[in-house]
C-alpha positions in Angstrom: 13.9 10.2 -26.9 13.5 11.2 -23.3 16.7 10.6 -21.3 16.3 8.1 -18.5 17.6 10.5 -15.9 14.9 13.0 -16.9 12.0 10.6 -16.1 12.7 10.6 -12.4 13.4 14.3 -12.2 11.2 17.0 -10.5 11.1 18.8 -13.8 9.4 15.8 -15.4 7.2 15.2 -12.4 5.8 18.7 -12.8 5.7 19.0 -16.6 4.0 15.7 -17.1 1.1 16.6 -14.8 1.9 14.0 -12.1 2.8 16.7 -9.5 -0.5 18.4 -9.9 -2.4 15.1 -9.3 -0.1 14.1 -6.3 -0.7 17.3 -4.4 1.9 16.7 -1.6 5.4 17.9 -0.7 6.9 14.4 0.1 9.1 13.0 -2.7 10.1 9.8 -0.9 8.5 7.4 1.5 10.0 5.2 4.3 8.3 1.9 4.9 9.3 0.0 8.1 8.3 -3.6 8.3 7.6 -5.0 11.8 7.2 -8.8 11.4 6.0 -9.7 14.9 2.5 -10.9 15.4 0.5 -12.3 18.4 -0.8 -15.1 16.1 -0.8 -16.0 12.4 -3.8 -15.5 10.3 -4.4 -18.3 7.8 -4.6 -16.0 4.7 -1.5 -13.9 5.4 1.5 -14.3 3.1 3.5 -11.3 4.5 6.8 -11.9 6.2 5.9 -12.4 9.9 6.4 -14.5 12.9 4.6 -15.3 16.2 7.7 -17.0 17.6 10.1 -14.5 19.1 11.7 -13.4 22.4 12.1 -9.9 23.9 15.8 -10.1 22.9 14.7 -10.8 19.3 12.6 -7.6 19.3 15.2 -5.4 20.8 17.8 -6.6 18.4 15.5 -6.1 15.5 14.6 -2.5 16.4 18.3 -1.6 16.8 19.0 -3.2 13.4 16.3 -1.0 11.9 18.2 2.1 13.0 21.4 0.7 11.5 19.7 -0.1 8.2 18.3 3.5 8.1 21.8 4.8 8.5 22.9 2.7 5.5 19.9 3.7 3.4 20.5 7.4 4.1 23.8 7.2 2.2 21.8 6.5 -0.9 19.5 9.5 -0.7 20.4 12.8 -2.4 20.5 15.9 -0.2 17.6 17.6 -2.1 15.1 15.1 -0.8 13.9 16.8 2.4 10.3 15.7 3.0 9.2 12.1 3.4 6.3 10.0 4.6 6.8 7.3 7.3 4.8 4.1 7.5 5.0 1.3 10.1 3.5 -1.9 8.6 3.6 -5.5 9.5 3.1 -7.9 11.0 1.6 -6.1 14.0 3.4 -2.8 14.8 0.8 -2.1 17.6 2.1 -5.1 19.5 4.7 -2.9 21.0 4.4 0.5 22.7 5.4 3.7 20.9 8.6 3.9 23.0 10.0 1.2 20.8 9.7 3.4 17.7 10.8 6.7 19.2 14.6 6.3 18.6 14.1 5.5 14.9 11.5 8.3 14.5 13.8 10.8 16.1 16.7 9.6 13.8 14.5 10.1 10.7 13.3 13.5 11.9 16.9 14.6 12.4 17.3 14.3 8.6 13.8 14.8 7.1 10.5 16.5 7.6 7.9 13.8 8.0 4.8 15.0 6.2 2.7 12.0 7.2 3.2 9.2 9.8 1.1 6.1 9.6 1.0 3.0 11.8 -0.9 -0.2 11.2 -2.7 -1.5 14.3 -4.6 -4.7 15.2 -7.8 -4.3 17.3 -6.8 -7.4 19.2 -3.5 -5.9 20.5 -4.6 -2.2 20.8 -4.8 -0.8 24.3 -6.8 2.4 25.2 -3.7 4.4 26.1 -1.9 3.3 23.0 -3.7 5.8 20.8 -2.6 8.8 23.0 1.0 7.5 22.8 0.8 7.1 19.0 -0.4 10.7 18.8 2.5 11.9 20.9 4.9 10.1 18.6 3.5 12.1 15.7 1.1 9.6 14.2 -1.5 11.4 12.2 -2.9 8.4 10.2 -4.0 5.1 11.7 -5.0 1.9 10.1 -7.1 -0.6 11.9 -6.8 -4.2 10.6 -10.4 -5.1 11.1 -11.0 -7.1 7.9 -14.7 -7.4 8.8 -17.3 -6.6 11.4 -19.1 -9.9 10.9 -18.2 -12.4 13.6 -18.4 -15.5 11.3 -16.1 -13.8 8.8 -13.7 -12.8 11.5 -13.6 -16.4 12.8 -13.0 -17.8 9.3 -10.2 -15.3 8.7 -8.5 -16.3 12.0 -9.0 -12.8 13.6 -9.1 -12.7 17.4 -10.9 -9.4 17.8 -14.6 -8.6 17.7 -16.8 -6.0 16.0 -17.0 -4.1 19.3 -13.2 -4.0 19.5 -13.1 -2.3 16.2 -15.7 0.3 17.0 -14.2 1.0 20.3 -10.8 1.5 18.7 -12.3 4.1 16.4 -13.7 6.0 19.3 -10.4 5.8 21.2 -8.2 6.9 18.3 -10.5 9.9 17.5 -10.6 10.9 21.2 -6.8 10.8 21.2 -6.7 13.4 18.4 -5.7 11.1 15.5 -7.9 12.6 12.8 -7.5 10.0 10.0 -8.7 6.5 11.0 -8.6 4.1 8.1 -10.2 0.6 8.5 -8.9 -2.4 6.5 -11.5 -4.8 5.2 -11.3 -8.0 3.1 -13.9 -8.9 0.5 -14.3 -11.9 -1.8 -14.6 -14.4 1.0 -16.2 -17.5 -0.5 -17.2 -19.0 2.8 -20.4 -17.5 4.3 -21.1 -15.3 1.2 -24.8 -15.0 2.0 -24.3 -14.0 5.6 -22.1 -11.0 5.0 -23.2 -7.5 4.0 -20.0 -5.5 3.2 -21.9 -2.3 2.4 -23.6 -2.3 5.8 -20.2 -2.8 7.5 -18.8 0.3 5.6 -21.9 2.3 6.6 -21.5 1.4 10.2 -17.8 2.3 10.2 -18.5 5.6 8.6 -21.3 6.5 11.1 -18.9 5.6 13.9 -16.3 8.1 12.7 -13.9 6.2 10.5 -12.5 8.5 7.9 -12.1 5.8 5.3 -11.8 2.1 4.4 -9.2 0.1 2.5 -10.8 -3.0 0.9 -8.7 -5.8 -0.4 -9.7 -8.9 -2.3 -8.9 -12.1 -0.5 -6.1 -13.8 -2.3 -5.2 -17.4 -1.7 -1.4 -17.8 -1.6 0.4 -21.1 -1.8 2.5 -20.6 1.3 -0.4 -19.9 3.6 -2.8 -22.1 5.5 -5.5 -21.0 3.0 -3.6 -22.5 0.1 -6.3 -25.0 -0.7 -9.3 -22.8 -0.1 -11.7 -21.9 -3.0 -12.0 -18.5 -4.6 -15.5 -17.1 -5.1 -17.0 -16.7 -8.6 -15.9 -13.6 -10.5 -19.4 -12.2 -10.8 -20.0 -12.3 -7.1 -16.7 -10.5 -6.4 -17.6 -7.8 -8.9 -21.1 -7.4 -7.4 -19.6 -7.1 -3.9 -17.1 -4.5 -5.1 -19.8 -2.4 -6.7 -21.8 -2.5 -3.5 -18.7 -1.3 -1.7 -18.4 1.6 -4.1 -22.0 2.7 -3.5 -21.6 2.5 0.3 -18.4 4.5 0.3 -20.0 7.2 -1.9 -22.9 7.3 0.6 -20.4 7.8 3.5 -18.5 10.5 1.7 -15.4 8.3 1.1 -13.7 9.3 -2.2 -12.1 6.4 -4.2 -8.6 7.7 -4.4 -7.3 4.3 -5.6 -8.7 0.9 -6.5 -8.8 -0.4 -3.0 -8.7 2.9 -1.0 -11.7 5.0 -0.1 -11.2 8.0 2.2 -12.1 11.5 3.1 -8.5 12.5 2.5 -5.9 10.6 0.5 -3.0 8.7 2.1 0.2 10.5 0.9 2.4 7.5 1.6 0.4 5.1 -0.6 0.2 7.6 -3.4 4.0 7.7 -3.6 3.8 4.1 -4.9 1.2 5.0 -7.5 3.1 8.0 -8.9 6.4 6.2 -9.2 8.3 8.0 -6.5 11.1 6.3 -4.5 10.7 4.7 -1.1 13.1 3.2 1.4 12.2 -0.2 2.7 13.5 -1.1 6.2 13.3 -4.4 8.0 12.9 -8.0 7.0 10.5 -8.5 4.1 10.4 -4.8 3.1 10.9 -3.8 -0.6 12.3 -0.5 -1.7 13.0 1.7 -4.7 16.1 3.8 -4.2 16.2 7.4 -5.6 17.7 7.9 -9.0 21.5 8.3 -9.2 24.1 8.5 -11.9 24.5 4.8 -12.1 20.8 4.0 -11.8 18.9 6.9 -13.4 15.6 5.2 -12.9 16.3 4.1 -9.3 17.1 0.6 -8.1 14.7 -1.9 -6.6 15.7 -4.1 -3.7 14.2 -6.3 -1.0 15.4 -6.9 2.6 16.1 -10.4 3.9 17.2 -13.8 2.7 14.6 -16.1 4.1 14.8 -19.8 4.6 12.4 -22.0 2.5 9.0 -22.7 4.2 8.5 -26.4 4.8 4.7 -26.2 5.4 2.0 -23.7 4.5 1.7 -21.1 7.2 5.2 -21.7 8.6 6.3 -18.5 10.3 9.9 -19.2 11.3 12.3 -16.3 11.4 15.7 -17.3 12.9 16.6 -14.1 14.7 19.2 -15.8 16.9 21.2 -17.5 14.2 20.5 -15.6 11.0 20.1 -11.9 12.0 22.5 -10.8 9.3 20.6 -12.7 6.6 17.3 -11.1 7.8 18.7 -7.7 7.0 20.7 -8.5 3.9 20.0 -6.4 0.9 19.0 -8.2 -2.3 19.3 -5.9 -5.3 17.1 -6.5 -8.4 19.2 -8.4 -10.9 18.2 -6.3 -13.9 18.7 -2.6 -14.3 15.5 -0.6 -14.7 14.8 0.6 -18.2 12.7 3.5 -19.2 10.1 1.2 -20.9 9.8 -0.9 -17.8 9.2 2.1 -15.6 6.6 3.4 -18.0 4.7 0.1 -18.0 4.8 0.0 -14.2 3.3 3.4 -14.1 0.4 2.5 -16.4 -0.5 -0.2 -14.0 -0.4 2.1 -11.0 -1.8 5.3 -12.5 -4.9 3.4 -13.7 -5.5 2.5 -10.1 -5.8 6.2 -9.1 -8.8 8.5 -9.2 -7.1 10.8 -11.7 -5.7 8.2 -14.0 -3.0 8.8 -16.6 -2.2 12.4 -17.5 -2.5 13.0 -21.2 0.6 15.2 -21.0 2.5 12.2 -19.5 1.6 10.2 -22.6 2.5 13.0 -25.0 6.0 13.4 -23.5 6.8 9.7 -23.5 5.3 8.7 -26.9 5.5 9.9 -30.4 2.6 11.5 -32.2 2.4 8.5 -34.6 2.2 6.0 -31.6 -0.6 8.1 -29.9 -2.6 8.6 -33.1 -2.6 4.8 -33.6 -3.5 4.3 -30.0 -6.5 6.6 -30.0 -7.7 5.2 -33.4 -7.5 1.5 -32.2 -11.0 0.0 -32.4 -10.8 -1.4 -28.9 -9.9 2.0 -27.4 -12.6 3.8 -29.4 -15.3 1.2 -28.4 -14.2 1.4 -24.7 -14.5 5.2 -24.8 -17.9 5.1 -26.5 -19.2 2.6 -23.9 -17.7 4.5 -20.9 -15.4 1.7 -19.9 -12.5 4.1 -20.4 -12.9 7.8 -19.8 -11.0 10.6 -21.6 -11.2 14.0 -20.0 -9.5 17.1 -21.2 -6.4 16.2 -19.2 -6.5 12.5 -18.3 -7.3 8.9 -19.4 -8.8 7.0 -16.6 -11.1 4.2 -15.5 -14.5 4.7 -14.0 -14.9 3.4 -10.4 -16.7 0.2 -11.4 -14.0 -0.8 -13.9 -11.1 -0.4 -11.4 -11.4 -3.9 -10.2 -10.4 -4.9 -13.8 -7.5 -2.4 -13.8 -4.7 -4.9 -14.5 -6.5 -6.2 -17.6 -6.9 -2.6 -18.9 -3.3 -1.8 -18.2 -2.2 -4.8 -20.2 -4.3 -3.6 -23.1 -2.9 -0.1 -23.0 0.7 -1.4 -22.7 0.2 -3.7 -25.7 -1.0 -0.7 -27.8 1.6 1.8 -26.6 4.6 -0.5 -26.7 4.1 -2.6 -29.8 
């Protein structure tokens, strides 16, 4: 039986084949949540607010530094290289100067292998991209969601197609070489008027280095709570058209939703089970392994008040700042089986899939023989719905949209 402490070790990461697939130096990520927005989109269920003062913002950014100081006490000295990701919310609502003290504090302890910031075409200014570059940003995300004006209006976005394309030009001119554009698909409204593949081609021709495409999900606490989801077959058809367009533009599918000319290191940390610090209200984190928690410890930041109405975006900075930064630890200690199951879900999302060596280390020969001989596995391999190479078990591109269902099947067979 593999000791729990070994599963999170560098030795296991290398011997299991995960390190070869990951191909980066970073062994931890830092995610910073910036919850401020110029307006609230009706589909968004992230922690965010459009009601704040300048004092709220300044207090929040100082609290981020304090929280980093606390988190640093939980990180072992051998972790030297990290990724840094500013998400939201709308990080680009504020100039890069707001982020400089925190970035400098992080750089005083770690080498930052990749620095990403999420931006909103509505709030981006031309000189912002030069300033982001000077801060050290080498990967930019544009929250476009669509280039179709009707879809943008339905999703509550305030920018235009021209804003998105102009932002790509400005970011590239500023020297930011990786410009990823976020898109949303599976919009039931206006299905016949939208051509997602054409949008991807236009973005690629304009110079975008990739797209991240997310299925519209209808959450109960948003203004879209009572909207209708599209039929499954139309979603699958749209997803397949997305895959074809990305292949045409030279965007590799590194993960179910992410197509790019180069992989995002930070996002891959999640898929390969590596730790990450979450800073700021609404952030989640997985602390590095320690003696008491050999598989790391999950947590989230903030104790939020209940929402009275869908779309309510209240955050009480003035009266509840301590609650907004309170750490809520996961109640249950992570077990080795739980970590393995999580990894099956995430690894199936990746281009490489699950290393066979990883399966061999974690499971007995008897379990694996029964797994490969199962009629469902054999049929799926014969039909090409599952792929077994000399080194990996993975899903073909067109099956990744059903990845969670495949993960549940594999888990049921490996953990009977």
